[in-house]
C-alpha positions in Angstrom: -32.8 -52.6 -31.0 -33.8 -54.6 -27.9 -30.7 -53.6 -25.9 -28.2 -50.9 -26.9 -25.4 -49.5 -24.7 -21.9 -48.0 -24.4 -18.7 -48.9 -22.5 -16.2 -46.5 -21.1 -13.0 -48.5 -20.6 -10.3 -47.8 -18.1 -7.6 -49.9 -16.5 -9.4 -50.0 -13.1 -13.0 -50.4 -14.3 -15.4 -50.5 -17.2 -18.4 -48.2 -16.9 -21.5 -49.3 -18.7 -24.7 -47.6 -19.7 -27.4 -49.5 -21.7 -31.0 -49.1 -22.6 -33.5 -52.0 -22.6 -35.7 -51.2 -25.6 -38.5 -53.4 -24.4 -38.9 -51.9 -20.9 -37.4 -48.5 -21.5 -35.2 -48.9 -18.5 -31.6 -47.5 -18.5 -29.1 -49.3 -16.4 -25.7 -48.0 -15.4 -22.8 -49.3 -13.3 -19.2 -50.5 -13.3 -17.5 -53.8 -14.1 -14.7 -54.4 -11.6 -11.9 -55.4 -12.1 -11.6 -54.4 -15.8 -10.3 -57.7 -17.2 -11.4 -60.4 -19.7 -12.7 -62.9 -17.2 -14.9 -60.3 -15.3 -16.3 -58.9 -18.5 -17.1 -62.4 -19.8 -19.0 -63.1 -16.6 -20.9 -59.8 -16.8 -22.0 -60.5 -20.4 -23.8 -63.7 -19.5 -26.8 -61.6 -18.5 -27.5 -61.2 -22.2 -27.7 -64.9 -23.0 -30.9 -65.6 -24.9 -31.1 -62.0 -26.3 -30.9 -61.8 -30.0 -30.6 -58.1 -30.5 -27.8 -56.6 -28.2 -25.5 -53.9 -29.5 -22.7 -52.1 -27.6 -20.2 -49.4 -28.5 -16.7 -48.8 -27.1 -14.3 -46.0 -27.9 -11.2 -47.0 -29.9 -8.7 -46.4 -27.1 -6.3 -48.8 -25.4 -8.2 -51.9 -24.2 -10.8 -52.0 -26.9 -9.5 -55.3 -28.3 -10.4 -57.6 -25.5 -13.7 -55.8 -25.0 -14.7 -56.3 -28.6 -13.5 -59.9 -28.6 -15.6 -60.7 -25.6 -18.6 -59.0 -27.0 -18.4 -61.0 -30.2 -17.8 -64.2 -28.2 -21.1 -63.5 -26.4 -23.0 -62.9 -29.6 -23.2 -59.2 -29.0 -22.9 -56.8 -31.9 -19.8 -54.6 -31.3 -19.0 -51.2 -32.6 -15.8 -49.2 -32.1 -16.1 -45.4 -32.1 -13.4 -43.2 -33.5 -12.1 -41.2 -30.5 -11.5 -37.8 -32.1 -14.8 -37.7 -34.0 -16.7 -38.9 -30.9 -15.2 -36.1 -28.8 -16.2 -33.5 -31.5 -19.8 -34.7 -31.4 -20.0 -33.6 -27.8 -20.2 -30.0 -29.0 -18.5 -27.1 -27.4 -17.7 -29.3 -24.3 -15.3 -31.8 -25.9 -14.6 -33.8 -22.7 -17.2 -35.3 -20.4 -16.8 -34.8 -16.7 -17.5 -38.4 -15.7 -17.1 -42.0 -17.0 -20.9 -42.3 -16.8 -21.3 -39.4 -19.2 -18.8 -40.9 -21.6 -20.7 -44.3 -21.7 -24.1 -42.5 -22.0 -22.7 -40.4 -24.9 -21.7 -43.5 -26.8 -25.1 -45.1 -26.2 -26.9 -42.0 -27.4 -24.8 -41.8 -30.6 -25.5 -45.5 -31.2 -29.2 -45.0 -30.8 -29.3 -42.0 -33.0 -27.2 -43.7 -35.7 -24.5 -41.0 -35.5 -21.7 -43.1 -34.0 -18.4 -42.4 -35.9 -17.4 -46.0 -36.8 -13.9 -47.3 -36.8 -12.9 -50.4 -38.7 -12.7 -53.6 -36.5 -9.8 -55.5 -38.0 -9.6 -59.3 -38.1 -7.4 -61.0 -35.5 -4.7 -61.7 -38.1 -4.4 -57.9 -38.8 -4.3 -57.0 -35.1 -1.5 -59.5 -34.5 0.6 -58.1 -37.4 0.0 -54.6 -36.2 1.3 -55.6 -32.8 4.4 -57.1 -34.3 5.0 -54.1 -36.5 4.7 -51.6 -33.7 7.0 -53.8 -31.5 9.6 -53.7 -34.3 9.4 -49.9 -34.6 9.6 -49.5 -30.8 12.7 -51.8 -30.6 14.4 -49.9 -33.4 13.8 -46.7 -31.5 15.3 -48.1 -28.4 18.3 -49.4 -30.3 18.9 -46.0 -31.8 18.5 -44.3 -28.4 21.1 -46.6 -26.8 23.5 -46.0 -29.7 23.2 -42.3 -29.2 23.9 -42.7 -25.5 27.0 -44.8 -26.2 28.3 -42.2 -28.6 27.5 -39.4 -26.2 29.5 -41.1 -23.4 32.5 -41.7 -25.7 32.5 -38.1 -26.7 32.2 -37.1 -23.0 35.3 -39.2 -22.3 37.2 -37.7 -25.2 37.4 -40.8 -27.4 38.1 -39.9 -31.0 35.1 -40.1 -33.3 34.8 -43.3 -35.3 32.8 -44.0 -38.4 31.5 -47.4 -37.0 31.5 -47.9 -33.3 29.2 -50.9 -33.1 30.9 -53.2 -35.7 33.7 -55.6 -35.0 36.5 -53.2 -35.8 34.8 -50.4 -33.8 34.6 -52.6 -30.7 38.2 -53.6 -31.0 39.1 -49.9 -30.9 36.7 -49.3 -27.9 38.5 -52.0 -26.0 41.7 -50.0 -26.2 40.1 -46.6 -25.5 41.0 -44.6 -22.4 37.8 -44.7 -20.4 37.1 -44.1 -16.8 35.7 -47.2 -14.9 32.2 -45.8 -14.8 32.4 -44.7 -18.4 33.5 -48.1 -19.6 30.7 -49.7 -17.6 28.2 -47.4 -19.2 29.5 -48.2 -22.7 29.6 -51.9 -22.1 26.1 -51.9 -20.7 24.9 -50.0 -23.7 26.5 -52.4 -26.1 25.0 -55.4 -24.3 21.5 -53.9 -24.5 22.0 -53.0 -28.2 23.1 -56.6 -29.0 20.0 -57.9 -27.2 17.7 -55.5 -29.0 19.2 -56.2 -32.4 18.7 -60.0 -31.8 15.0 -59.3 -31.2 14.8 -57.0 -34.2 16.3 -59.6 -36.5 13.8 -62.2 -35.3 10.9 -59.9 -35.8 12.1 -58.9 -39.3 12.3 -62.6 -40.3 8.8 -63.2 -38.8 7.2 -60.3 -40.6 9.0 -61.1 -43.9 7.8 -64.7 -43.8 4.2 -63.5 -43.3 4.4 -61.0 -46.1 5.6 -63.6 -48.6 2.5 -65.8 -47.8 -0.2 -63.1 -47.6 -1.9 -61.9 -50.9 -2.4 -58.3 -49.8 1.2 -57.9 -48.7 2.5 -59.5 -51.9 0.5 -57.1 -53.9 1.9 -54.1 -52.0 5.4 -55.4 -52.7 4.9 -54.5 -56.4 5.4 -50.9 -55.3 9.0 -49.7 -55.6 10.6 -49.5 -52.2 8.0 -51.6 -50.4 9.6 -54.8 -49.3 8.9 -57.8 -47.1 9.4 -55.8 -43.9 7.4 -52.7 -44.7 4.5 -54.3 -46.7 2.9 -56.1 -43.7 3.2 -52.9 -41.6 1.5 -50.9 -44.3 -1.1 -53.6 -45.0 -2.0 -53.9 -41.3 -2.0 -50.2 -40.4 -3.8 -49.0 -43.5 -6.5 -51.5 -43.0 -9.5 -52.2 -45.4 -9.3 -49.2 -47.7 -12.8 -49.8 -48.9 -13.9 -47.7 -45.9 -12.3 -44.6 -47.5 -14.3 -42.7 -50.1 -11.2 -41.5 -51.8 -7.4 -41.8 -51.7 -7.3 -38.4 -50.0 -8.9 -40.0 -47.0 -6.2 -42.7 -47.0 -3.5 -40.0 -46.9 -5.4 -38.3 -44.1 -5.4 -41.7 -42.2 -1.6 -41.8 -42.4 -1.3 -38.4 -40.6 1.0 -37.1 -43.4 -1.6 -34.6 -44.6 -1.0 -30.9 -43.9 -3.2 -29.0 -41.5 -3.6 -25.3 -41.6 -5.4 -23.1 -39.0 -7.0 -19.9 -40.3 -9.3 -17.4 -38.7 -10.3 -13.8 -39.7 -7.7 -13.6 -42.5 -4.9 -15.0 -40.4 -3.3 -18.2 -41.5 -0.6 -20.2 -39.7 2.0 -22.3 -41.5 1.0 -25.9 -42.3 2.2 -28.8 -40.1 1.9 -32.5 -40.4 -1.3 -33.8 -38.8 0.4 -36.9 -37.3 -3.1 -38.2 -36.4 -2.5 -41.7 -37.9 -0.5 -44.7 -36.7 3.2 -43.9 -36.2 4.2 -47.3 -37.5 2.4 -46.6 -40.8 4.3 -43.3 -41.2 7.6 -45.1 -40.4 7.0 -47.9 -42.9 5.9 -45.5 -45.7 8.8 -43.1 -45.1 11.3 -46.0 -45.2 9.8 -47.1 -48.5 9.9 -43.5 -49.8 13.6 -43.3 -49.2 14.1 -45.6 -52.2 12.9 -42.8 -54.5 16.4 -41.3 -54.2 17.7 -44.2 -56.3 18.0 -43.6 -60.0 16.1 -46.8 -60.8 13.0 -45.6 -58.9 10.0 -44.7 -61.1 9.5 -41.7 -58.8 13.1 -40.5 -59.1 12.4 -37.6 -61.4 9.5 -36.4 -59.1 11.7 -36.8 -56.1 14.5 -34.8 -57.6 12.1 -32.0 -58.6 10.7 -31.6 -55.1 14.1 -32.1 -53.4 15.7 -29.3 -55.4 13.0 -26.9 -54.2 12.3 -28.2 -50.6 15.0 -30.6 -49.6 15.2 -34.4 -49.1 12.7 -34.8 -46.2 10.0 -32.8 -47.9 10.6 -34.8 -51.1 10.3 -38.1 -49.3 7.0 -36.9 -47.6 5.7 -36.1 -51.1 6.5 -39.7 -52.2 4.9 -41.0 -49.0 1.6 -39.4 -49.9 1.9 -40.9 -53.4 2.6 -44.4 -51.9 -0.4 -44.0 -49.6 -2.7 -43.3 -52.5 -1.3 -46.2 -54.5 -1.8 -48.5 -51.4 -5.4 -47.4 -51.2 -6.1 -48.4 -54.8 -4.2 -51.7 -54.6 -6.0 -53.0 -51.5 -9.3 -51.6 -52.7 -9.1 -53.4 -56.0 -8.1 -56.7 -54.4 -11.3 -56.7 -52.3 -11.6 -59.6 -49.8 -8.6 -61.3 -51.2 -6.4 -58.6 -49.7 -7.4 -59.9 -46.2 -7.1 -63.6 -46.9 -5.3 -65.7 -44.3 -1.6 -66.2 -44.8 
């Protein structure tokens, strides 16, 4: 390698550390401010160099850094944050940004950098839309809970449907204080706005899923529809990077972690190390196993009777993750064809 280096990315600055293989000189410094235009200007120094490689940790901000590296003809690598930290040894956190950048450069030189998959732009865009959908759904549920809490606080009788047409007619007649009514009406207005955005996103994701080969293949799984298939497709990524379906399950964060030492063993908990949007989409699809027409219904009933509904759904989630791994792996490059 002629030039090899590492970036430590923060909102205020990008710290760099790179080695010139021809001269043996190590150069360090900062790129200020940390934005696309400034980074593009800084990368012009490598024009005319054929062998330039940089690594960046897979934290917030990696996207524009990788895009600008690729635009400048620089080979880009994204490091998996948790594995990168573990390679520091007993001291998991570096004291300075310079040490972080130097650590990435050294791992790259030694060939020990824990690589993360760099998804195509199409995948990144769908990921962004899927995560936005999940966030909006969370906000909508949060405001619904606030409205219900205010109604209970005001002594309004419980209703099965507060947010439908009939429920709102009843709310208009409810005996609320002025501030309470303002709080309820504000909440309903925000819920309506969020729901409008949610419906638009649902239609956008559904239209994409029906045109993309990988998403259409995933929809062959029972419970995976036009909404959840693009989320699973984008968040799972190219499953050829996994050596087995067990690694795919681990990627979702649905695997069980157990700590043990000197004969002591704690109860297992979900790792939750993977993308939250992926777990949400898989869990939504797994809920369909409760239907009698589901091919996993017998398995779901067996686990539910022993461990309850949620545990049974989590078991189906792991099964769906393994099936997703094999479907996308078997499709190969076709799974990532443009919609």
